[in-house]
PAZAPA-4460 file (N, C-alpha, C; in steps of 0.05 Angstrom, whole numbers, plus 32768, in hexadecimal, padded with zeros to 4 digits):
% residues 243
    n_x    n_y    n_z   ca_x   ca_y   ca_z    c_x    c_y    c_z   seq   type   mol
   800D   7FE7   8002   7FFF   7FFF   8000   8012   8019   8000     1      X     A
   8009   802B   7FEF   8019   8045   7FEE   8012   8057   8006     2      X     A
   8027   805E   8015   8024   8075   802A   8039   808A   8024     3      X     A
   802F   80A0   802A   8040   80B8   8028   8053   80BC   803E     4      X     A
   806D   80BD   8038   8080   80BA   804D   8094   80D2   804C     5      X     A
   8093   80E2   8060   80A3   80FC   805F   80C0   80F6   8064     6      X     A
   80D4   8103   805B   80F0   80FE   8060   80F4   8101   807E     7      X     A
   8108   80F3   808B   810B   80F6   80A6   8118   810F   80AA     8      X     A
   8121   8122   8097   812B   813D   809C   8115   814F   809E     9      X     A
   80FB   8146   8097   80E4   8157   8097   80D6   815A   80B3    10      X     A
   80DF   814F   80C5   80CE   8151   80DE   80CA   816C   80E9    11      X     A
   80B3   8174   80EE   80B1   818F   80F9   80AF   81A5   80E7    12      X     A
   809F   81BA   80EC   809F   81D1   80DB   8092   81CF   80C4    13      X     A
   8088   81E5   80B3   807B   81E4   809D   808C   81D5   8085    14      X     A
   807F   81C7   8073   808C   81BA   805E   8098   81D0   804D    15      X     A
   808A   81E4   8045   8090   81F7   8033   808D   8212   803C    16      X     A
   80A5   8225   803A   80A3   823F   8045   80B3   8252   8032    17      X     A
   80A3   8265   802D   80B1   827B   801A   80AD   8297   802A    18      X     A
   80C6   82A5   8027   80C7   82BE   8035   80D0   82D5   8021    19      X     A
   80C1   82EA   8023   80C8   82FF   8011   80CF   82FA   7FF5    20      X     A
   80BD   82EB   7FE8   80C0   82E1   7FCE   80B8   82F6   7FBB    21      X     A
   80C7   82FE   7FA7   80C1   8313   7F94   80C9   8308   7F78    22      X     A
   80B9   8310   7F64   80BD   8309   7F47   80AF   831F   7F39    23      X     A
   80BF   8327   7F22   80B4   8338   7F10   80BF   8330   7EF3    24      X     A
   80B2   833D   7EE0   80B9   8336   7EC3   80BC   8352   7EB5    25      X     A
   80CF   8352   7EA1   80D3   836C   7E95   80BC   8376   7E85    26      X     A
   80BA   838E   7E86   80A2   839E   7E78   80AB   83A7   7E5F    27      X     A
   809A   83A8   7E49   80A5   83B3   7E2F   809B   83CF   7E2F    28      X     A
   80AE   83E1   7E2F   80AA   83FD   7E30   809F   8407   7E4B    29      X     A
   80A0   83F9   7E60   8094   8403   7E78   80A3   83F3   7E8F    30      X     A
   8099   83FA   7EA8   80A8   83EC   7EBE   80A3   83D1   7EC3    31      X     A
   80B4   83C3   7ECE   80B4   83A4   7ED0   8097   839F   7EDE    32      X     A
   808E   8389   7ED4   8073   837A   7EDE   8077   836D   7EF8    33      X     A
   8070   8377   7F0D   8074   8367   7F28   805E   8354   7F2E    34      X     A
   8061   8339   7F2E   804C   8329   7F33   804D   831E   7F4F    35      X     A
   8065   831C   7F5B   8067   8313   7F77   8075   8327   7F86    36      X     A
   806B   8333   7F9C   8078   8349   7FAB   807A   8341   7FC8    37      X     A
   8093   8337   7FCF   8099   8331   7FEB   8085   831C   7FF7    38      X     A
   8082   8306   7FEA   806A   82F5   7FF0   8077   82E1   8007    39      X     A
   8065   82DB   801C   806D   82C8   8032   8057   82B3   8033    40      X     A
   805D   829B   8038   804B   8284   8037   8058   826C   8045    41      X     A
   8048   8260   8057   8051   8247   8062   8039   8234   805A    42      X     A
   8043   8218   8053   8030   8204   804C   8039   81EB   8060    43      X     A
   8025   81E1   806E   802A   81CE   8081   8027   81B1   8073    44      X     A
   8033   819C   807D   8030   8181   8076   8013   8179   8077    45      X     A
   800B   816C   8061   7FEE   8160   805F   7FDA   8178   805C    46      X     A
   7FE0   8191   8055   7FCF   81A7   8052   7FC9   81AA   8035    47      X     A
   7FB0   81AF   802E   7FA8   81B9   8013   7FA4   81D7   8010    48      X     A
   7FB6   81E5   8002   7FB3   8203   7FFF   7FAB   8209   7FE4    49      X     A
   7F97   821A   7FDE   7F8E   8220   7FC6   7F95   8240   7FC3    50      X     A
   7F9F   8245   7FAB   7FA6   825F   7FA4   7F95   826A   7F8F    51      X     A
   7F84   827F   7F91   7F75   828D   7F7D   7F7C   82A6   7F76    52      X     A
   7F71   82B2   7F61   7F77   82CD   7F59   7F71   82CE   7F3A    53      X     A
   7F70   82E8   7F33   7F6B   82EF   7F15   7F7D   82E4   7F01    54      X     A
   7F77   82DC   7EEB   7F8D   82D6   7ED5   7FA2   82EB   7ED2    55      X     A
   7FBB   82E0   7ED2   7FD0   82F2   7ED0   7FD9   82FC   7EE8    56      X     A
   7FD0   82F6   7EFF   7FD8   82FF   7F1A   7FF1   82F4   7F24    57      X     A
   7FFA   82E0   7F15   8013   82D2   7F1F   8013   82B8   7F2C    58      X     A
   7FFA   82AE   7F2D   7FF7   8292   7F3B   8009   827C   7F31    59      X     A
   8009   8279   7F16   801B   8264   7F0B   8037   826A   7F13    60      X     A
   803F   8284   7F0F   805D   828A   7F15   8064   8283   7F32    61      X     A
   804F   8288   7F44   8057   8282   7F61   8058   8262   7F63    62      X     A
   8047   8253   7F55   8049   8236   7F56   8060   822A   7F4A    63      X     A
   806B   8236   7F33   8083   822E   7F28   809A   8233   7F3B    64      X     A
   8098   824A   7F4A   80AF   824D   7F5E   80AF   823A   7F75    65      X     A
   8098   8236   7F7D   8094   8222   7F93   809E   8207   7F8D    66      X     A
   809C   8200   7F71   80A4   81E4   7F68   80BF   81E6   7F5E    67      X     A
   80D1   81FD   7F63   80EB   8200   7F59   80EE   81FB   7F3A    68      X     A
   80D8   8201   7F2B   80DB   8207   7F11   80E6   821F   7F06    69      X     A
   80E3   8234   7F18   80EC   824E   7F10   80F9   825B   7F2A    70      X     A
   8107   8270   7F27   8112   827D   7F3E   8109   8296   7F43    71      X     A
   8107   82A1   7F5B   80FB   82BB   7F5E   8113   82D0   7F5D    72      X     A
   810D   82EA   7F5B   811F   82FF   7F5B   812D   8304   7F78    73      X     A
   811C   82FF   7F8A   8124   8300   7FA4   8115   82EF   7FB7    74      X     A
   8120   82EB   7FD1   8110   82DB   7FE4   811B   82BF   7FEA    75      X     A
   810C   82B2   7FF9   8119   8299   8004   8102   8283   8000    76      X     A
   810A   826A   7FF6   80F8   8255   7FF3   8104   823B   8003    77      X     A
   80F5   8236   8019   8100   821E   802B   80EC   8209   8025    78      X     A
   80F7   81F1   8025   80E8   81D6   8021   80F4   81C5   8039    79      X     A
   80E3   81BF   804B   80EB   81B1   8065   8103   81BD   8071    80      X     A
   8101   81DA   8071   8117   81E9   807F   8130   81E9   8070    81      X     A
   8130   81DF   8055   814A   81DF   8047   8145   81F4   802F    82      X     A
   8158   8205   802B   8155   8219   8015   815B   820D   7FFA    83      X     A
   814B   8211   7FE9   814C   8205   7FCD   815B   8218   7FBA    84      X     A
   8157   8232   7FBE   8160   8245   7FAD   817F   8243   7FA8    85      X     A
   818E   8239   7FBB   81AC   8236   7FB7   81B5   821D   7FA7    86      X     A
   81A1   820C   7FA3   81A9   81F4   7F93   81AA   81FA   7F76    87      X     A
   81BC   81E5   7F67   81BF   81EC   7F4B   81A4   81E2   7F3E    88      X     A
   81A2   81EA   7F24   818D   81DF   7F15   818C   81C0   7F10    89      X     A
   81A3   81B5   7F12   81A2   8198   7F0E   819A   818A   7F29    90      X     A
   81A0   8196   7F3E   819A   818C   7F5A   817B   818F   7F5B    91      X     A
   8171   81A8   7F55   8154   81AA   7F55   8146   8199   7F45    92      X     A
   8150   8192   7F2F   8141   817E   7F1B   813E   8164   7F28    93      X     A
   8154   815A   7F3A   8150   8140   7F47   813D   8144   7F5E    94      X     A
   813C   815C   7F6C   812E   8160   7F83   8112   815D   7F7A    95      X     A
   810A   816C   7F64   80EF   816E   7F5D   80E4   8152   7F55    96      X     A
   80F3   8141   7F4A   80ED   8126   7F42   80E6   8114   7F59    97      X     A
   80F2   8119   7F6F   80EE   8107   7F8B   80DA   8115   7F9B    98      X     A
   80D8   8131   7F9E   80CA   813D   7FB2   80B4   814B   7FAA    99      X     A
   80AD   8151   7F91   8096   8164   7F89   808A   8155   7F70   100      X     A
   806D   8156   7F72   805E   814B   7F5B   804F   8165   7F4E   101      X     A
   804B   8162   7F36   8040   8178   7F27   8028   816F   7F16   102      X     A
   8011   817C   7F18   7FF9   8179   7F07   7FF3   8193   7EFB   103      X     A
   7FF3   8191   7EDF   7FEE   81AC   7ED0   7FD2   81AB   7EC3   104      X     A
   7FCA   81C2   7EB7   7FAF   81C2   7EAC   7FAC   81AF   7E93   105      X     A
   7FC4   81AA   7E84   7FC4   8196   7E73   7FD4   8180   7E7B   106      X     A
   7FCB   8166   7E76   7FD6   8150   7E83   7FF2   8149   7E7B   107      X     A
   7FFB   8152   7E63   8018   814C   7E5C   801D   812E   7E5C   108      X     A
   8009   811E   7E5A   8011   8100   7E56   801F   80FA   7E3C   109      X     A
   802E   80E8   7E3C   803F   80DE   7E23   802C   80CC   7E10   110      X     A
   8024   80D4   7DF9   8010   80C7   7DEC   8018   80AC   7DE3   111      X     A
   8031   80A2   7DE0   8038   808A   7DD6   803B   8075   7DED   112      X     A
   8036   807D   7E06   8038   806C   7E1D   801C   8068   7E2A   113      X     A
   8018   8053   7E36   8000   804B   7E46   7FFE   805A   7E61   114      X     A
   7FE3   805C   7E6C   7FE0   806B   7E85   7FF3   805E   7E9A   115      X     A
   7FF8   8044   7E9C   800A   803A   7EAF   8025   8043   7EAA   116      X     A
   8032   8044   7E90   804A   804D   7E8B   804F   806A   7E90   117      X     A
   803A   8078   7E8A   803C   8095   7E91   8040   809C   7EB1   118      X     A
   8030   808D   7EC0   8033   808D   7EDC   8050   8086   7EE4   119      X     A
   805A   8071   7ED5   8076   8069   7EDF   808D   807B   7EDA   120      X     A
   8087   8091   7EC8   809D   80A1   7EBE   80AF   80AD   7ED3   121      X     A
   80A2   80BB   7EE8   80B5   80C6   7EFB   80C6   80B5   7F0C   122      X     A
   80BF   809C   7F12   80CD   808A   7F1E   80E5   807D   7F0A   123      X     A
   80DE   807C   7EEF   80F2   8072   7EDD   8108   808A   7EDB   124      X     A
   80FF   80A3   7ED9   8116   80B9   7EDB   8122   80B9   7EF4   125      X     A
   8117   80B3   7F08   8126   80B1   7F24   813A   8098   7F27   126      X     A
   8138   8086   7F13   814D   806F   7F14   813F   8054   7F1A   127      X     A
   8127   8054   7F1F   811A   8039   7F24   8118   8028   7F0C   128      X     A
   8113   8011   7F0E   810E   7FFF   7EF6   80ED   7FFA   7EF2   129      X     A
   80E3   7FF5   7EDF   80C8   7FED   7EDB   80BF   7FDC   7EEF   130      X     A
   80CE   7FC6   7EF2   80C6   7FB1   7F07   80C3   7FBB   7F23   131      X     A
   80D4   7FCD   7F28   80D4   7FDA   7F44   80BA   7FED   7F48   132      X     A
   80B4   7FFB   7F35   80A1   8012   7F37   8083   800B   7F2F   133      X     A
   8083   7FF4   7F1E   8067   7FED   7F14   8050   7FE7   7F27   134      X     A
   8059   7FDB   7F3F   8043   7FD7   7F53   8039   7FEE   7F5F   135      X     A
   804B   8002   7F62   8041   801B   7F6F   8031   802B   7F59   136      X     A
   8039   802A   7F42   802B   8039   7F2D   800D   802D   7F2A   137      X     A
   800B   8013   7F2C   7FF1   8005   7F2B   7FE1   800C   7F3E   138      X     A
   7FE9   800D   7F58   7FDB   8016   7F6E   7FD1   8030   7F6B   139      X     A
   7FE1   8044   7F63   7FDA   805F   7F5E   7FC2   8063   7F4C   140      X     A
   7FC5   8053   7F35   7FAC   8052   7F22   7F95   8049   7F2F   141      X     A
   7F97   8033   7F40   7F81   8029   7F4D   7F76   803E   7F61   142      X     A
   7F86   804F   7F6C   7F7B   8062   7F7F   7F6B   8077   7F70   143      X     A
   7F73   807E   7F58   7F67   8094   7F48   7F50   8085   7F36   144      X     A
   7F49   806D   7F3B   7F34   805F   7F2D   7F39   8057   7F11   145      X     A
   7F51   8052   7F0B   7F59   804C   7EEE   7F66   8033   7EEC   146      X     A
   7F65   8020   7EFD   7F71   8008   7EFC   7F6D   7FF8   7EE2   147      X     A
   7F53   7FFC   7ED8   7F4C   7FED   7EC0   7F50   7FF9   7EA6   148      X     A
   7F5E   8012   7EAA   7F66   8022   7E93   7F84   8025   7E90   149      X     A
   7F92   8015   7EA0   7FB2   8016   7EA1   7FBE   8014   7E85   150      X     A
   7FB3   8001   7E75   7FBF   7FFE   7E5A   7FB8   8011   7E45   151      X     A
   7FA3   8022   7E4C   7F9B   8034   7E36   7FAF   804B   7E33   152      X     A
   7FB3   8053   7E1D   7FC1   806C   7E14   7FB1   8084   7E1A   153      X     A
   7FBE   809B   7E19   7FAD   80B6   7E1E   7F97   80B9   7E0D   154      X     A
   7F9B   80B3   7DF3   7F86   80B9   7DDE   7F6E   80A9   7DE1   155      X     A
   7F6F   8093   7DF5   7F59   8081   7DFB   7F4C   8089   7E13   156      X     A
   7F54   809D   7E20   7F4B   80A8   7E3B   7F39   80C1   7E3B   157      X     A
   7F26   80C4   7E4A   7F1C   80DE   7E4C   7F2D   80F5   7E59   158      X     A
   7F23   810D   7E57   7F31   8123   7E62   7F34   811F   7E81   159      X     A
   7F21   8116   7E8F   7F23   8110   7EA9   7F36   80FC   7EB2   160      X     A
   7F34   80E5   7E9E   7F47   80CD   7EA7   7F63   80D6   7EA1   161      X     A
   7F69   80E8   7E8D   7F86   80F0   7E8A   7F8F   8100   7EA0   162      X     A
   7F7E   810F   7EAD   7F87   811F   7EC2   7F8D   810E   7EDC   163      X     A
   7F7A   80F9   7EDC   7F7F   80E6   7EF5   7F9A   80D7   7EEF   164      X     A
   7FA0   80D0   7ED7   7FBD   80C4   7ED3   7FD2   80D7   7ED9   165      X     A
   7FCD   80F3   7ED2   7FE1   8106   7EDC   7FE4   8109   7EF8   166      X     A
   7FCE   8106   7F07   7FCF   8108   7F24   7FDE   80EE   7F2D   167      X     A
   7FD9   80D8   7F27   7FE6   80C0   7F2D   8005   80C4   7F27   168      X     A
   800C   80CE   7F10   8027   80D2   7F09   8035   80E4   7F1E   169      X     A
   8026   80FA   7F26   8033   810E   7F37   8038   80FF   7F53   170      X     A
   8027   80ED   7F59   802C   80DE   7F75   8040   80C8   7F72   171      X     A
   8048   80C1   7F5B   8059   80A9   7F57   8071   80A4   7F68   172      X     A
   8080   80BA   7F6D   8098   80B8   7F7E   8095   80C2   7F98   173      X     A
   807D   80C2   7FA3   8077   80C7   7FBE   8081   80E1   7FC7   174      X     A
   8079   80F7   7FB6   8084   8111   7FBD   8079   811D   7FD7   175      X     A
   8086   812F   7FE1   807C   813E   7FF8   8068   8153   7FF3   176      X     A
   8068   815B   7FDE   8056   8173   7FD2   804C   816C   7FB6   177      X     A
   8030   8172   7FB2   8025   8173   7F98   801B   818E   7F91   178      X     A
   8025   819A   7F7A   801F   81B4   7F72   800C   81B3   7F59   179      X     A
   7FF6   81BC   7F5A   7FE1   81BA   7F42   7FD9   81D4   7F3B   180      X     A
   7FDC   81D7   7F1D   7FD7   81F0   7F12   7FBE   81F0   7EFF   181      X     A
   7FA6   81F9   7F0A   7F90   81F6   7EFA   7F8C   81D8   7EEE   182      X     A
   7F8C   81C6   7F00   7F8C   81A9   7EF8   7F73   81A0   7EEA   183      X     A
   7F5B   81B1   7EEE   7F42   81A7   7EE2   7F39   81BD   7ECF   184      X     A
   7F49   81D0   7EC6   7F43   81E6   7EB6   7F39   81DF   7E9B   185      X     A
   7F3F   81C8   7E8F   7F37   81C0   7E76   7F20   81AC   7E78   186      X     A
   7F15   81A6   7E8F   7EFE   8192   7E91   7EE5   819E   7E94   187      X     A
   7ECE   8190   7E8B   7EB3   819B   7E90   7EB0   819A   7EAF   188      X     A
   7E9A   81A9   7EB7   7E94   81AC   7ED3   7E91   8194   7EE3   189      X     A
   7E82   8182   7ED8   7E7C   8168   7EE8   7E95   8159   7EED   190      X     A
   7EA3   8155   7ED9   7EBE   8146   7ED8   7ED1   8154   7EE9   191      X     A
   7ED3   816C   7EEA   7EE5   8181   7EFA   7EDD   817B   7F19   192      X     A
   7EC1   8178   7F1D   7EBB   8179   7F39   7EC2   815B   7F44   193      X     A
   7EBF   8147   7F32   7EC8   812C   7F3C   7EE4   812B   7F43   194      X     A
   7EF5   8138   7F30   7F11   8138   7F33   7F1C   8147   7F4D   195      X     A
   7F0D   815F   7F51   7F13   816F   7F6B   7F0F   815C   7F81   196      X     A
   7EF7   814F   7F83   7EF4   813D   7F9A   7F07   8129   7F9D   197      X     A
   7F11   811E   7F88   7F27   8107   7F88   7F41   8110   7F92   198      X     A
   7F4A   8129   7F8A   7F60   8135   7F95   7F5F   813B   7FB2   199      X     A
   7F49   8143   7FBB   7F46   8149   7FD7   7F49   812F   7FE7   200      X     A
   7F39   811C   7FDC   7F3C   8100   7FE9   7F57   80F6   7FEA   201      X     A
   7F65   80F7   7FD5   7F80   80EF   7FD5   7F93   80FB   7FEB   202      X     A
   7F90   811A   7FEA   7F9F   8125   7FFF   7F99   811E   801C   203      X     A
   7F7F   8115   8021   7F79   810E   803B   7F83   80F0   8042   204      X     A
   7F7D   80E0   802C   7F85   80C2   8030   7FA3   80BD   8033   205      X     A
   7FB2   80CC   8024   7FCF   80CA   8022   7FE0   80E2   8031   206      X     A
   7FCF   80F0   803F   7FDF   8106   804F   7FEE   8117   803B   207      X     A
   7FE4   811E   8026   7FF6   812B   8010   7FF2   8149   800F   208      X     A
   8007   8156   800F   8006   8171   800E   8000   817A   7FF1   209      X     A
   7FED   818D   7FEF   7FE8   819A   7FD3   7FE6   81B5   7FD5   210      X     A
   7FEF   81C4   7FC0   7FEC   81E1   7FBB   7FDF   81E2   7F9E   211      X     A
   7FC7   81EF   7FA1   7FB7   81ED   7F87   7FB4   820B   7F7E   212      X     A
   7FB8   8211   7F62   7FB0   8229   7F57   7F97   8222   7F47   213      X     A
   7F83   8231   7F4A   7F67   8230   7F3D   7F58   8246   7F3B   214      X     A
   7F48   8245   7F25   7F31   825A   7F24   7F19   8253   7F30   215      X     A
   7F16   8237   7F35   7EFD   822C   7F3E   7EF8   822F   7F5B   216      X     A
   7EE7   8241   7F62   7EE0   8247   7F7D   7ED7   822F   7F8E   217      X     A
   7EC7   821C   7F83   7EBE   8207   7F91   7ED4   81F6   7F97   218      X     A
   7EE8   81F0   7F87   7F01   81DF   7F8A   7F10   81EF   7F9E   219      X     A
   7F15   8207   7FA0   7F26   8215   7FB5   7F18   8214   7FD0   220      X     A
   7EFE   8213   7FD0   7EF0   8211   7FEB   7EF3   81F6   7FF7   221      X     A
   7EFD   81E0   7FE8   7F03   81C7   7FF4   7F1F   81C8   8002   222      X     A
   7F30   81D9   7FFC   7F4A   81DB   800B   7F49   81E2   8028   223      X     A
   7F5D   81DC   8035   7F5F   81E5   8051   7F61   8205   8052   224      X     A
   7F6F   8211   8040   7F74   822E   8041   7F71   8236   8024   225      X     A
   7F67   824F   8020   7F64   825B   8007   7F73   8278   8007   226      X     A
   7F86   827C   7FF6   7F93   8296   7FF2   7F8F   82A3   7FD7   227      X     A
   7F8E   82BE   7FD8   7F89   82CA   7FBF   7FA3   82DB   7FB9   228      X     A
   7FAD   82D7   7F9F   7FC6   82E7   7F97   7FBB   8301   7F8C   229      X     A
   7FBF   8316   7F98   7FB7   8331   7F93   7FCC   8343   7F90   230      X     A
   7FD2   8350   7F77   7FE5   8366   7F76   8000   835D   7F81   231      X     A
   8006   8344   7F7D   8020   833A   7F83   8023   8331   7FA3   232      X     A
   800B   8331   7FAF   800C   8329   7FCF   7FF7   8314   7FD2   233      X     A
   7FFD   8301   7FE4   7FE8   82EB   7FEA   7FD7   82F6   8002   234      X     A
   7FBD   82F1   7FFD   7FA9   82FB   8014   7F9C   82E1   801B   235      X     A
   7F99   82DC   8035   7F8D   82C3   803E   7F6E   82CB   803F   236      X     A
   7F5F   82B6   8031   7F41   82BB   8030   7F32   82AC   8046   237      X     A
   7F3F   8298   804E   7F33   8289   8067   7F4A   827C   8074   238      X     A
   7F42   8275   808D   7F57   8269   80A0   7F49   824D   80AA   239      X     A
   7F5B   823B   80AF   7F53   821F   80B8   7F43   8226   80D3   240      X     A
   7F2C   8215   80D6   7F1F   8216   80F0   7F30   820A   8108   241      X     A
   7F30   8217   811C   7F3C   820D   8135   7F2D   81F5   8140   242      X     A
   7F39   81E0   8149   7F2C   81CB   8155   7F1D   81D2   816F   243      X     A
***
């Protein structure tokens, strides 16, 4: 059975912490466009955090920095109290493979491979053999309700099924953190709602930490916390209820 296991170095404190994070892009004939302005955020283990905001507000940029896909202009990014920004790009690539899973608006499945083979990919990149990783990939497909579709290629799957495969792939290496950028943005309302509930269920069953970027208010409301990115700053819209 798959269980989420945190690294022994991760005991205590928030899983993810950013301090005074800033990011801007060059303007054409005008001042630079500031999308993140000294942003602070803590994300605890097992927590589901939703980030909302207008299109172009910088939500995806923030998510890419949280996932070490991009670097800020200034600030600090700590993962289990370890600074990531001092690492080389090569080290960050290895770190992402082992510790972070990504789910994007478009599934990015490899069309020539089956659902099972797509789920296997992160483990193969990380050095495992198919024999070592296949049982875990099969269990993940079962968790997302696709065990009977494991041999199907992406063009034989519905949009919702493709995203379920993408979620299973993101979970393949037992990451500490899943980052999801508009994961249901291309799906119809009913399919999206089913997938929203599935992701929240997975987070609870596996004690999996999620940071979600979404325009869907109903999906955001399922999270433990909702934050809005407004004019480069994060504003908390709700707080977890005290026991």
